[in-house]
DSSP file (Angstrom, degrees, kcal/mol; ACC not computed):
  #  RESIDUE AA STRUCTURE BP1 BP2  ACC     N-H-->O    O-->H-N    N-H-->O    O-->H-N    TCO  KAPPA ALPHA  PHI   PSI    X-CA   Y-CA   Z-CA
    1    1 A M              0   0    0      0, 0.0     0, 0.0     0, 0.0     0, 0.0   0.000 360.0 360.0 360.0 139.4   10.8  -73.8   31.1
    2    2 A T        -     0   0    0      1,-0.1     2,-0.1     0, 0.0     0, 0.0  -0.708 360.0-114.1 -94.6 141.7   11.8  -71.2   28.5
    3    3 A P        -     0   0    0      0, 0.0    -1,-0.1     0, 0.0     3,-0.1  -0.383  33.1-107.0 -71.6 150.2   14.1  -68.5   29.4
    4    4 A L        -     0   0    0      1,-0.1     2,-0.1    -2,-0.1     0, 0.0  -0.501  41.4-102.5 -72.2 142.6   12.8  -64.8   29.4
    5    5 A P        -     0   0    0      0, 0.0     2,-0.1     0, 0.0    -1,-0.1  -0.413  38.9-109.9 -66.7 141.4   14.0  -62.7   26.5
    6    6 A S        -     0   0    0      1,-0.1     0, 0.0    -2,-0.1     0, 0.0  -0.410  13.2-146.7 -70.7 143.5   16.8  -60.3   27.4
    7    7 A R        +     0   0    0     -2,-0.1     2,-0.3     2,-0.1    -1,-0.1   0.485  68.3 103.9 -91.3  -2.1   16.0  -56.6   27.4
    8    8 A R  S    S-     0   0    0      1,-0.1     2,-0.3     0, 0.0    -2,-0.1  -0.594  78.3-115.0 -82.0 140.8   19.4  -55.6   26.2
    9    9 A A        -     0   0    0     -2,-0.3     2,-0.1     1,-0.1    -2,-0.1  -0.563  30.4-122.7 -75.2 136.1   19.8  -54.6   22.6
   10   10 A E    >   -     0   0    0     -2,-0.3     3,-1.8     1,-0.1     2,-0.1  -0.444  37.6 -88.6 -76.8 153.5   21.9  -56.9   20.6
   11   11 A A  T 3  S+     0   0    0      1,-0.3    -1,-0.1    -2,-0.1     3,-0.1  -0.403 113.1  21.8 -62.6 131.1   25.0  -55.5   18.8
   12   12 A G  T 3  S+     0   0    0      1,-0.4    -1,-0.3    -2,-0.1     2,-0.2   0.264  92.5 124.0  96.1 -11.1   24.2  -54.2   15.3
   13   13 A S    <   -     0   0    0     -3,-1.8    -1,-0.4     1,-0.0     2,-0.3  -0.534  57.3-126.8 -84.1 153.0   20.4  -53.8   15.9
   14   14 A T        -     0   0    0     -2,-0.2    -4,-0.1    -3,-0.1    -1,-0.0  -0.761  12.9-148.7-103.0 146.7   18.9  -50.4   15.4
   15   15 A R        -     0   0    0     -2,-0.3     2,-0.1    -6,-0.0    -6,-0.0  -0.847  29.1-104.6-108.0 145.0   16.8  -48.4   17.8
   16   16 A P  S    S+     0   0    0      0, 0.0     2,-0.2     0, 0.0    -1,-0.0  -0.457  74.3  77.9 -66.5 144.0   14.0  -46.1   16.8
   17   17 A G  S    S-     0   0    0     -2,-0.1     2,-0.4     2,-0.0    -2,-0.0  -0.856  74.4 -70.4 146.9-179.2   14.8  -42.4   16.9
   18   18 A L        -     0   0    0     -2,-0.2     2,-0.2     4,-0.0     3,-0.0  -0.842  34.5-136.6-110.1 145.9   16.6  -39.6   15.2
   19   19 A T     >  -     0   0    0     -2,-0.4     4,-2.0     1,-0.1     5,-0.2  -0.488  29.8-108.4 -88.7 167.5   20.3  -39.0   15.0
   20   20 A L  H  > S+     0   0    0      1,-0.2     4,-2.4     2,-0.2     5,-0.2   0.887 119.3  55.7 -65.4 -34.9   21.9  -35.7   15.5
   21   21 A V  H  > S+     0   0    0      2,-0.2     4,-2.3     1,-0.2    -1,-0.2   0.923 106.9  49.7 -63.8 -42.4   22.6  -35.4   11.7
   22   22 A E  H  > S+     0   0    0      1,-0.2     4,-2.1     2,-0.2    -1,-0.2   0.917 111.5  48.7 -61.0 -42.2   18.9  -35.9   10.9
   23   23 A V  H  X S+     0   0    0     -4,-2.0     4,-2.3     1,-0.2    -1,-0.2   0.889 111.0  50.7 -66.4 -38.5   17.9  -33.2   13.4
   24   24 A M  H  X S+     0   0    0     -4,-2.4     4,-2.2     2,-0.2    -1,-0.2   0.887 109.4  50.6 -66.6 -39.8   20.6  -30.9   12.0
   25   25 A I  H  X S+     0   0    0     -4,-2.3     4,-2.4     2,-0.2    -2,-0.2   0.919 110.6  49.3 -66.8 -41.4   19.3  -31.4    8.4
   26   26 A V  H  X S+     0   0    0     -4,-2.1     4,-2.0     2,-0.2    -2,-0.2   0.905 111.2  49.1 -63.7 -39.6   15.7  -30.7    9.5
   27   27 A A  H  X S+     0   0    0     -4,-2.3     4,-2.2     2,-0.2    -1,-0.2   0.869 110.7  51.7 -64.8 -38.0   16.8  -27.5   11.3
   28   28 A L  H  X S+     0   0    0     -4,-2.2     4,-2.3     1,-0.2    -2,-0.2   0.911 110.2  47.9 -65.8 -41.9   18.7  -26.4    8.2
   29   29 A L  H  X S+     0   0    0     -4,-2.4     4,-2.3     2,-0.2    -2,-0.2   0.877 111.3  50.0 -66.9 -36.1   15.7  -26.9    6.0
   30   30 A I  H  X S+     0   0    0     -4,-2.0     4,-2.2     2,-0.2    -1,-0.2   0.913 112.3  48.5 -66.8 -43.2   13.4  -25.0    8.4
   31   31 A G  H  X S+     0   0    0     -4,-2.2     4,-2.2     2,-0.2    -2,-0.2   0.892 111.5  50.0 -64.1 -39.8   16.0  -22.1    8.4
   32   32 A L  H  X S+     0   0    0     -4,-2.3     4,-1.6     2,-0.2    -2,-0.2   0.918 112.1  46.5 -64.1 -45.6   16.2  -22.1    4.6
   33   33 A F  H  X S+     0   0    0     -4,-2.3     4,-1.7     1,-0.2    -2,-0.2   0.888 112.7  50.2 -64.4 -36.2   12.4  -22.0    4.2
   34   34 A A  H  X S+     0   0    0     -4,-2.2     4,-2.4     2,-0.2    -2,-0.2   0.894 107.9  53.3 -66.6 -41.7   12.1  -19.3    6.8
   35   35 A A  H  < S+     0   0    0     -4,-2.2    -1,-0.2     1,-0.2    -2,-0.2   0.831 112.4  45.8 -65.7 -30.3   14.9  -17.2    5.0
   36   36 A M  H  X S+     0   0    0     -4,-1.6     4,-0.5    -5,-0.2    -1,-0.2   0.819 116.7  43.2 -78.1 -31.6   12.9  -17.5    1.7
   37   37 A A  H  X S+     0   0    0     -4,-1.7     4,-2.0    -5,-0.1    -2,-0.2   0.773  98.7  70.0 -90.7 -25.3    9.5  -16.7    3.2
   38   38 A I  H  X S+     0   0    0     -4,-2.4     4,-2.4     1,-0.2     5,-0.2   0.922  98.4  47.5 -64.0 -46.9   10.4  -13.7    5.5
   39   39 A P  H  > S+     0   0    0      0, 0.0     4,-2.2     0, 0.0    -1,-0.2   0.874 113.7  50.1 -60.4 -35.5   11.1  -11.2    2.7
   40   40 A S  H  X S+     0   0    0     -4,-0.5     4,-2.2     2,-0.2    -2,-0.2   0.886 109.9  50.9 -65.3 -39.8    7.9  -12.2    1.0
   41   41 A Y  H  X S+     0   0    0     -4,-2.0     4,-2.3     2,-0.2    -1,-0.2   0.934 110.9  46.9 -67.0 -45.9    6.0  -11.8    4.2
   42   42 A W  H  X S+     0   0    0     -4,-2.4     4,-2.1     1,-0.2    -2,-0.2   0.857 111.1  52.3 -63.6 -37.7    7.4   -8.3    4.8
   43   43 A G  H  X S+     0   0    0     -4,-2.2     4,-2.1     2,-0.2    -1,-0.2   0.888 109.6  49.6 -60.7 -41.0    6.7   -7.3    1.2
   44   44 A S  H  X S+     0   0    0     -4,-2.2     4,-2.3     2,-0.2    -2,-0.2   0.910 109.2  51.4 -65.0 -42.7    3.1   -8.4    1.6
   45   45 A M  H  X S+     0   0    0     -4,-2.3     4,-2.0     1,-0.2    -1,-0.2   0.895 111.0  47.5 -63.5 -40.7    2.7   -6.5    4.8
   46   46 A E  H  X S+     0   0    0     -4,-2.1     4,-2.3     2,-0.2    -1,-0.2   0.858 109.0  55.1 -71.5 -32.4    4.1   -3.3    3.2
   47   47 A Q  H  X S+     0   0    0     -4,-2.1     4,-2.4     2,-0.2   113,-0.3   0.927 108.6  48.8 -60.1 -45.2    1.7   -3.9    0.2
   48   48 A A  H  X S+     0   0    0     -4,-2.3     4,-2.1     1,-0.2    -2,-0.2   0.887 110.5  49.8 -61.0 -41.8   -1.2   -4.0    2.7
   49   49 A R  H  X S+     0   0    0     -4,-2.0     4,-2.5     2,-0.2    -1,-0.2   0.904 110.6  49.9 -64.0 -41.1    0.0   -0.8    4.4
   50   50 A A  H  X S+     0   0    0     -4,-2.3     4,-2.3     1,-0.2    -2,-0.2   0.884 110.5  50.4 -63.2 -40.7    0.2    0.9    1.0
   51   51 A D  H  X S+     0   0    0     -4,-2.4     4,-2.0     2,-0.2    -1,-0.2   0.890 110.3  50.3 -66.4 -37.8   -3.3   -0.2    0.0
   52   52 A L  H  X S+     0   0    0     -4,-2.1     4,-2.6     2,-0.2    -2,-0.2   0.926 109.8  49.7 -67.0 -43.3   -4.6    1.1    3.4
   53   53 A A  H  X S+     0   0    0     -4,-2.5     4,-2.0     1,-0.2    -2,-0.2   0.898 110.6  50.6 -63.7 -37.0   -2.9    4.5    2.8
   54   54 A A  H  X S+     0   0    0     -4,-2.3     4,-2.0     2,-0.2    -1,-0.2   0.877 109.0  51.2 -64.8 -36.1   -4.4    4.7   -0.6
   55   55 A A  H  X S+     0   0    0     -4,-2.0     4,-1.8     2,-0.2    -2,-0.2   0.891 110.3  49.4 -64.0 -42.1   -7.8    3.9    0.8
   56   56 A N  H  X S+     0   0    0     -4,-2.6     4,-2.1     2,-0.2    -2,-0.2   0.858 109.1  52.0 -65.8 -34.5   -7.4    6.7    3.4
   57   57 A L  H  X S+     0   0    0     -4,-2.0     4,-2.3     2,-0.2    -2,-0.2   0.894 108.6  51.0 -67.5 -38.3   -6.4    9.1    0.6
   58   58 A R  H  X S+     0   0    0     -4,-2.0     4,-2.2     2,-0.2    -2,-0.2   0.862 108.8  52.4 -66.4 -34.8   -9.6    8.1   -1.2
   59   59 A T  H  X S+     0   0    0     -4,-1.8     4,-2.4     2,-0.2    -2,-0.2   0.908 109.8  47.9 -65.2 -43.3  -11.5    8.8    2.0
   60   60 A L  H  X S+     0   0    0     -4,-2.1     4,-2.2     2,-0.2    -2,-0.2   0.886 110.5  52.3 -62.2 -40.2   -9.9   12.3    2.2
   61   61 A W  H  X S+     0   0    0     -4,-2.3     4,-2.0     2,-0.2    -2,-0.2   0.916 111.6  45.8 -64.2 -43.7  -10.7   13.0   -1.4
   62   62 A S  H  X S+     0   0    0     -4,-2.2     4,-2.1     1,-0.2    -2,-0.2   0.908 112.0  51.5 -66.4 -40.0  -14.3   12.1   -0.9
   63   63 A A  H  X S+     0   0    0     -4,-2.4     4,-1.9     1,-0.2    -2,-0.2   0.864 108.7  51.8 -62.5 -37.5  -14.5   14.1    2.3
   64   64 A E  H  X S+     0   0    0     -4,-2.2     4,-2.7     2,-0.2    -1,-0.2   0.881 108.2  51.4 -66.1 -39.3  -13.0   17.1    0.4
   65   65 A R  H  X S+     0   0    0     -4,-2.0     4,-2.2     2,-0.2    -2,-0.2   0.928 110.8  47.2 -66.7 -40.5  -15.7   16.8   -2.3
   66   66 A L  H  X S+     0   0    0     -4,-2.1     4,-1.9     2,-0.2    -1,-0.2   0.886 111.9  51.7 -63.1 -39.3  -18.5   16.7    0.4
   67   67 A H  H  X S+     0   0    0     -4,-1.9     4,-2.8     1,-0.2     6,-0.4   0.903 109.9  49.5 -65.9 -40.7  -16.9   19.8    2.0
   68   68 A F  H  X S+     0   0    0     -4,-2.7     4,-2.6     1,-0.2    -2,-0.2   0.916 108.8  51.7 -64.8 -41.9  -16.8   21.6   -1.3
   69   69 A L  H  < S+     0   0    0     -4,-2.2    -1,-0.2     1,-0.2    -2,-0.2   0.881 116.0  41.9 -64.5 -34.7  -20.4   20.8   -2.0
   70   70 A E  H  < S+     0   0    0     -4,-1.9    -2,-0.2    -5,-0.2    -1,-0.2   0.897 134.1  15.3 -77.6 -39.2  -21.4   22.2    1.4
   71   71 A Y  H  < S-     0   0    0     -4,-2.8    -3,-0.2     2,-0.3    -2,-0.2   0.508  90.1-125.8-115.3  -6.2  -19.2   25.3    1.6
   72   72 A R  S  < S+     0   0    0     -4,-2.6     2,-0.3    -5,-0.4    -4,-0.2   0.811  81.5  89.9  60.4  31.8  -18.0   25.9   -2.0
   73   73 A T  S    S-     0   0    0     -6,-0.4     2,-0.4    -9,-0.1    -2,-0.3  -0.976  72.9-124.1-150.1 158.3  -14.4   25.9   -0.8
   74   74 A I        -     0   0    0     -2,-0.3     2,-0.3    -3,-0.1    41,-0.1  -0.856  25.6-152.4-103.2 139.3  -11.6   23.4   -0.2
   75   75 A T        -     0   0    0     -2,-0.4    -7,-0.1     1,-0.1    -8,-0.1  -0.819  22.0-165.2-112.5 151.6  -10.0   23.1    3.1
   76   76 A S  S    S+     0   0    0     -2,-0.3    37,-0.5    39,-0.1    -1,-0.1   0.352  72.0  92.2-105.7   0.9   -6.5   22.0    4.2
   77   77 A D    >>  -     0   0    0      1,-0.1     3,-1.6    35,-0.1     4,-0.9  -0.858  61.8-159.4-102.0 111.8   -7.6   21.6    7.8
   78   78 A P  H 3> S+     0   0    0      0, 0.0     4,-1.9     0, 0.0     3,-0.2   0.791  91.2  67.6 -60.1 -24.8   -8.7   18.0    8.6
   79   79 A N  H 3> S+     0   0    0      1,-0.2     4,-2.7     2,-0.2     5,-0.1   0.824  93.1  58.6 -64.4 -27.1  -10.6   19.4   11.6
   80   80 A D  H <> S+     0   0    0     -3,-1.6     4,-1.9     2,-0.2    -1,-0.2   0.893 105.6  49.3 -62.2 -41.6  -13.0   21.1    9.2
   81   81 A L  H  X>S+     0   0    0     -4,-0.9     5,-1.5     2,-0.2     6,-1.2   0.861 111.2  48.7 -68.1 -35.5  -13.8   17.7    7.7
   82   82 A V  H ><5S+     0   0    0     -4,-1.9     3,-0.7     2,-0.2    -2,-0.2   0.936 110.3  51.8 -64.3 -48.9  -14.4   16.4   11.2
   83   83 A A  H 3<5S+     0   0    0     -4,-2.7    -2,-0.2     1,-0.3    -1,-0.2   0.810 106.4  54.0 -57.6 -34.7  -16.6   19.4   12.0
   84   84 A L  H 3<5S-     0   0    0     -4,-1.9    -1,-0.3    -5,-0.1    -2,-0.2   0.776 113.2-121.4 -70.0 -27.3  -18.7   18.8    8.8
   85   85 A G  T <<5S+     0   0    0     -4,-0.9    -3,-0.2    -3,-0.7    -2,-0.1   0.477  84.5 112.0 101.0   2.1  -19.3   15.2   10.0
   86   86 A V  S   <S+     0   0    0     -5,-1.5     2,-0.4     1,-0.1    -4,-0.2   0.713  82.5  39.2 -87.1 -18.4  -17.8   13.5    7.0
   87   87 A L  S    S-     0   0    0     -6,-1.2    -2,-0.3    -5,-0.1     2,-0.2  -0.977  89.3-120.8-124.0 145.4  -14.9   12.1    9.2
   88   88 A Q    >>  -     0   0    0     -2,-0.4     3,-1.7     1,-0.1     4,-0.8  -0.521  23.1-117.1 -81.5 149.1  -15.3   10.9   12.8
   89   89 A S  T 34 S+     0   0    0      1,-0.3     3,-0.4    -2,-0.2    -1,-0.1   0.835 115.4  51.4 -58.5 -33.8  -13.3   12.7   15.6
   90   90 A G  T 34 S+     0   0    0      1,-0.2    -1,-0.3     3,-0.1    15,-0.2   0.575  98.1  67.6 -79.8  -7.7  -11.4    9.4   16.4
   91   91 A E  T <4 S+     0   0    0     -3,-1.7    13,-2.1     1,-0.1     2,-0.5   0.766  99.7  49.8 -82.7 -25.7  -10.4    8.9   12.7
   92   92 A V  E  <  -A  103   0A   0     -4,-0.8     2,-0.5    -3,-0.4    11,-0.2  -0.961  58.2-174.5-123.0 127.7   -8.0   11.9   12.5
   93   93 A Q  E     -A  102   0A   0      9,-2.2     9,-1.8    -2,-0.5     2,-0.2  -0.923  20.0-145.2-120.5 104.0   -5.3   12.8   15.0
   94   94 A V  E     -A  101   0A   0     -2,-0.5     7,-0.3     7,-0.2    -2,-0.0  -0.464   7.6-161.4 -67.9 134.2   -3.7   16.1   14.2
   95   95 A L        -     0   0    0      5,-3.4     6,-0.2     1,-0.2    -1,-0.1   0.698  56.1 -44.2 -95.2 -20.9    0.1   16.1   15.1
   96   96 A G  S >  S-     0   0    0      4,-0.7     3,-1.6     1,-0.0    -1,-0.2  -0.977  78.7 -50.0 177.9-165.6    0.8   19.7   15.2
   97   97 A P  T 3  S+     0   0    0      0, 0.0    -1,-0.0     0, 0.0    -3,-0.0   0.680 118.4  69.1 -70.1 -15.2    0.5   23.3   13.8
   98   98 A T  T 3  S-     0   0    0      2,-0.1     3,-0.1     1,-0.0    -4,-0.0   0.444 107.5-123.1 -82.7   4.7    1.5   22.0   10.3
   99   99 A L    <   +     0   0    0     -3,-1.6    14,-0.5     1,-0.2     2,-0.3   0.796  58.8 149.5  56.7  34.4   -1.7   20.2   10.1
  100  100 A T  E     + B   0 112A   0     12,-0.1    -5,-3.4    -4,-0.1    -4,-0.7  -0.734  22.6 175.2 -83.8 145.5   -0.1   16.8    9.5
  101  101 A F  E     -AB  94 111A   0     10,-1.9    10,-3.6    -2,-0.3     2,-0.3  -0.955  29.9-132.1-149.0 166.2   -2.2   14.0   10.9
  102  102 A T  E     -A   93   0A   0     -9,-1.8    -9,-2.2    -2,-0.3     2,-0.4  -0.745  23.4-136.5-112.7 166.3   -2.5   10.3   11.2
  103  103 A M  E >  S-AB  92 106A   0      3,-0.6     3,-1.4     6,-0.3   -11,-0.2  -0.986  73.4  -3.2-128.4 137.1   -5.7    8.3   10.5
  104  104 A Y  T 3  S-     0   0    0    -13,-2.1   -13,-0.1    -2,-0.4    -1,-0.1   0.795 118.5 -69.0  58.5  34.8   -7.3    5.4   12.6
  105  105 A D  T 3  S+     0   0    0    -15,-0.2    -1,-0.3     1,-0.2   -13,-0.1   0.775  96.4 140.5  57.4  30.0   -4.4    5.3   15.1
  106  106 A D  E X   -B  103   0A   0     -3,-1.4     3,-0.7     1,-0.1    -3,-0.6  -0.904  34.4-171.9-104.4 107.0   -2.1    3.9   12.4
  107  107 A P  E 3   +     0   0A   0      0, 0.0    21,-0.1     0, 0.0    -1,-0.1   0.410  64.4  94.7 -78.7   4.6    1.4    5.5   12.7
  108  108 A S  E 3  S+     0   0A   0      1,-0.1    20,-3.3    19,-0.1     2,-0.4   0.898  91.7  28.8 -63.3 -38.9    2.6    3.9    9.4
  109  109 A Y  E <   - C   0 127A   0     -3,-0.7     2,-0.5    18,-0.3    -6,-0.3  -0.912  65.0-149.4-128.5 146.7    1.7    7.0    7.4
  110  110 A V  E     - C   0 126A   0     16,-2.7    16,-2.9    -2,-0.4     2,-0.3  -0.974  24.7-154.3-114.3 132.4    1.5   10.8    8.1
  111  111 A Y  E     -BC 101 125A   0    -10,-3.6   -10,-1.9    -2,-0.5     2,-0.3  -0.687  15.0-179.6-107.9 157.2   -1.0   12.6    6.0
  112  112 A Q  E     -BC 100 124A   0     12,-1.9    12,-2.5    -2,-0.3     2,-0.5  -0.949  18.2-144.6-154.9 136.4   -1.3   16.2    4.8
  113  113 A I  E     - C   0 123A   0    -14,-0.5     2,-0.4   -37,-0.5    10,-0.2  -0.902  19.2-165.9-103.6 127.4   -3.9   18.0    2.7
  114  114 A D  E     - C   0 122A   0      8,-3.9     8,-1.9    -2,-0.5     2,-0.4  -0.936  10.0-177.2-114.7 136.0   -2.5   20.7    0.4
  115  115 A V  E     - C   0 121A   0     -2,-0.4     6,-0.2     6,-0.2   -39,-0.1  -0.994  17.3-148.5-128.4 124.1   -4.6   23.4   -1.3
  116  116 A D    >   -     0   0    0      4,-1.7     3,-2.2    -2,-0.4     6,-0.0  -0.226  36.1 -89.5 -87.0-177.8   -2.7   25.7   -3.6
  117  117 A S  T 3  S+     0   0    0      1,-0.3    -1,-0.1     2,-0.1    -2,-0.0   0.722 127.2  56.2 -64.7 -20.0   -3.6   29.4   -4.3
  118  118 A N  T 3  S-     0   0    0      2,-0.1    -1,-0.3     0, 0.0    -2,-0.0   0.461 120.3-108.6 -89.1   1.1   -5.9   28.4   -7.1
  119  119 A G    <   +     0   0    0     -3,-2.2     2,-0.5     1,-0.3    -2,-0.1   0.702  64.6 154.7  81.5  21.3   -7.9   26.1   -4.9
  120  120 A V        -     0   0    0    -46,-0.0    -4,-1.7     1,-0.0    -1,-0.3  -0.703  35.8-135.9 -88.0 131.1   -6.5   22.9   -6.3
  121  121 A F  E     +C  115   0A   0     -2,-0.5    20,-0.7    -6,-0.2     2,-0.3  -0.614  30.3 161.9 -88.1 142.6   -6.7   19.9   -3.9
  122  122 A D  E     -CD 114 140A   0     -8,-1.9    -8,-3.9    -2,-0.3     2,-0.4  -0.897  14.0-167.6-156.3 132.7   -3.9   17.4   -3.3
  123  123 A A  E     -CD 113 139A   0     16,-2.0    16,-2.2    -2,-0.3     2,-0.3  -0.963   7.6-165.4-123.6 139.3   -3.4   15.0   -0.3
  124  124 A V  E     -CD 112 138A   0    -12,-2.5   -12,-1.9    -2,-0.4     2,-0.4  -0.908  12.7-155.5-126.0 152.7   -0.2   13.1    0.4
  125  125 A A  E     -CD 111 137A   0     12,-3.1    12,-2.6    -2,-0.3     2,-0.5  -0.993  14.8-161.9-125.1 120.0    0.6   10.2    2.6
  126  126 A V  E     -CD 110 136A   0    -16,-2.9   -16,-2.7    -2,-0.4     2,-0.3  -0.871  24.1-116.5-104.9 133.8    4.3    9.9    3.6
  127  127 A R  E     -C  109   0A   0      8,-2.4   -18,-0.3    -2,-0.5     8,-0.2  -0.539  41.8-106.7 -68.5 128.9    5.7    6.7    5.0
  128  128 A S    >   -     0   0    0    -20,-3.3     3,-1.2    -2,-0.3    -1,-0.1  -0.198  37.1 -98.9 -60.6 144.0    6.8    7.2    8.5
  129  129 A A  T 3  S+     0   0    0      1,-0.2    -1,-0.1    -3,-0.1     3,-0.1  -0.243 103.8  40.2 -65.3 153.9   10.5    7.4    9.3
  130  130 A G  T 3  S+     0   0    0      1,-0.4    -1,-0.2    -3,-0.1     2,-0.1   0.241  84.6 118.7  92.0 -11.8   12.2    4.3   10.7
  131  131 A A  S <  S-     0   0    0     -3,-1.2    -1,-0.4     2,-0.2    -4,-0.0  -0.499  73.0-123.3 -84.0 157.2   10.3    1.9    8.4
  132  132 A S  S    S+     0   0    0     -2,-0.1    20,-0.4    -3,-0.1     2,-0.3   0.838  98.8  58.7 -70.3 -29.6   12.3   -0.2    5.9
  133  133 A F        -     0   0    0     18,-0.2     2,-0.3    -5,-0.1    18,-0.2  -0.714  69.0-177.3 -95.0 150.6   10.2    1.2    3.1
  134  134 A S  E     + E   0 150A   0     16,-2.2    16,-2.3    -2,-0.3     2,-0.3  -0.994  23.3  93.1-144.8 154.9   10.0    4.9    2.3
  135  135 A G  E     - E   0 149A   0     -2,-0.3    -8,-2.4    -8,-0.2     2,-0.4  -0.930  55.2 -89.2 153.9-174.0    8.2    7.0   -0.1
  136  136 A T  E     -DE 126 148A   0     12,-0.8    12,-0.8    -2,-0.3     2,-0.4  -0.980  19.1-163.7-134.7 140.3    5.1    9.1   -0.8
  137  137 A L  E     -DE 125 147A   0    -12,-2.6   -12,-3.1    -2,-0.4     2,-0.3  -0.940  18.4-175.1-116.6 145.6    1.6    8.4   -2.1
  138  138 A S  E     -DE 124 146A   0      8,-3.1     8,-2.6    -2,-0.4     2,-0.4  -0.952  19.4-153.8-139.9 159.5   -0.6   11.2   -3.3
  139  139 A I  E     -DE 123 145A   0    -16,-2.2   -16,-2.0    -2,-0.3     6,-0.2  -0.999  18.6-152.1-130.2 133.3   -4.1   11.7   -4.6
  140  140 A D  E >   -D  122   0A   0      4,-1.4     3,-1.8    -2,-0.4   -18,-0.2  -0.359  38.7 -86.4 -99.6-175.4   -5.0   14.7   -6.9
  141  141 A E  T 3  S+     0   0    0    -20,-0.7   -19,-0.1     1,-0.3    -1,-0.1   0.751 126.7  55.4 -60.8 -28.5   -8.2   16.6   -7.4
  142  142 A A  T 3  S-     0   0    0    -21,-0.1    -1,-0.3     2,-0.1   -81,-0.0   0.481 119.5-108.3 -84.5  -3.9   -9.4   14.1  -10.0
  143  143 A G    <   +     0   0    0     -3,-1.8     2,-0.6     1,-0.3    -2,-0.1   0.708  68.4 147.9  84.1  20.8   -9.0   11.2   -7.5
  144  144 A V        -     0   0    0    -86,-0.0    -4,-1.4     2,-0.0     2,-0.4  -0.808  36.8-147.7 -94.8 121.0   -6.0    9.7   -9.2
  145  145 A I  E     +E  139   0A   0     -2,-0.6     2,-0.3    17,-0.4    -6,-0.2  -0.705  25.0 167.9 -90.0 138.7   -3.5    8.0   -6.7
  146  146 A S  E     +E  138   0A   0     -8,-2.6    -8,-3.1    -2,-0.4     2,-0.1  -0.909  22.7  68.7-142.8 169.3    0.1    8.1   -7.6
  147  147 A G  E     -E  137   0A   0     -2,-0.3     2,-0.3   -10,-0.2   -10,-0.2  -0.350  48.1-138.8 107.8 168.6    3.4    7.4   -6.0
  148  148 A F  E     -E  136   0A   0    -12,-0.8   -12,-0.8    10,-0.1     2,-0.3  -0.949   9.4-122.5-157.2 172.4    5.2    4.3   -4.7
  149  149 A L  E     -EF 135 157A   0      8,-2.6     8,-2.7    -2,-0.3     2,-0.3  -0.915  24.1-171.8-123.2 151.2    7.4    3.0   -1.9
  150  150 A V  E     -EF 134 156A   0    -16,-2.3   -16,-2.2    -2,-0.3     6,-0.2  -0.991   7.5-151.8-143.8 149.7   10.9    1.6   -2.1
  151  151 A D    >   -     0   0    0      4,-1.6     3,-1.6    -2,-0.3   -18,-0.2  -0.545  40.5 -88.5-112.7-177.2   13.3   -0.2    0.2
  152  152 A A  T 3  S+     0   0    0    -20,-0.4   -19,-0.1     1,-0.3   -20,-0.0   0.765 124.3  55.2 -64.1 -25.8   17.0   -0.5    0.4
  153  153 A Q  T 3  S-     0   0    0      2,-0.1    -1,-0.3     1,-0.0    -3,-0.0   0.494 119.8-107.4 -85.1  -1.2   17.1   -3.5   -1.8
  154  154 A G    <   +     0   0    0     -3,-1.6     2,-0.2     1,-0.3    -2,-0.1   0.516  66.2 150.9  91.2   6.4   15.2   -1.7   -4.5
  155  155 A R        -     0   0    0      1,-0.0    -4,-1.6     2,-0.0     2,-0.4  -0.534  32.9-149.5 -72.3 137.8   11.9   -3.5   -4.1
  156  156 A V  E     -F  150   0A   0     -2,-0.2     2,-0.5    -6,-0.2    -6,-0.2  -0.894  11.6-165.7-113.8 136.3    9.0   -1.3   -5.1
  157  157 A V  E     -F  149   0A   0     -8,-2.7    -8,-2.6    -2,-0.4     3,-0.0  -0.988   7.7-178.8-121.3 128.4    5.5   -1.3   -3.7
  158  158 A R        -     0   0    0     -2,-0.5   -10,-0.1   -10,-0.2  -107,-0.1  -0.860  42.3 -88.3-116.6 155.4    2.6    0.4   -5.4
  159  159 A P        -     0   0    0      0, 0.0  -108,-0.1     0, 0.0  -111,-0.1  -0.395  36.7-129.6 -64.3 146.6   -1.0    0.6   -4.2
  160  160 A G  S    S+     0   0    0   -113,-0.3     2,-0.3  -112,-0.0  -109,-0.0   0.551  85.7  41.8 -79.3  -6.8   -2.9   -2.4   -5.5
  161  161 A F              0   0    0      1,-0.1   -16,-0.0  -110,-0.0  -107,-0.0  -0.977 360.0 360.0-139.9 156.9   -5.8   -0.4   -6.9
  162  162 A R              0   0    0     -2,-0.3   -17,-0.4   -18,-0.1    -1,-0.1   0.356 360.0 360.0-116.7 360.0   -6.1    2.9   -8.8
């Protein structure tokens, strides 16, 4: 009769598994990759917000042009654009008597329409306080978007389209 093999590991044999050093190296590499990816992610998110703000400015510009065609005047009150029907009532939330407003329930930017004494239109989008990026985007009467955002490290974000 043959003896049954022993279940004990013999001295010097290796067992499958990971050592603590291998686990620490993997954790270090994951942390390193995350540290490189997170700033890029935040920059991409801010770029998307800037593009959305520029699109909202373009919407305001178009709404102002339609208001001018209807009434032959330019308005600084977003409620006039809602009353005309070019903006929906849920798209604009007026914040106070200064006629600053947000659009589409997005608190990232505060918008304002300015009309000077000569009737020249200008709309601005100011990045909300508390964000890592700050700055102002604007659109003029000709529909040209300008401005940029900057953070504490000096990274600059501009709208991706003109």
